[in-house]
C-alpha angles and dihedrals in degrees: 000000000000093000092082089065094049096087089063088065087068089059090053090050090048091053091049093049091046090052089049091050093050093048090048091051090051090053092049095249128134111270103177096111092052091052090049091052090047090054093046092050092051091047091050091050092057093040095050093043092055091041093057092045090055093056095039090068093058095067 
């Protein structure tokens, strides 16, 4: 029941990593890893959302 809301946690993580990347860029630090994690979290959001839709039709 709650598993269909789980992919939205990846969007929250993506927002947090994006905020971290922007603050690191403002401080002059390297922010590549934060941008990578942001991309992975967005990818996982779309992957998980489509994954749950695929199994929801089999009920």
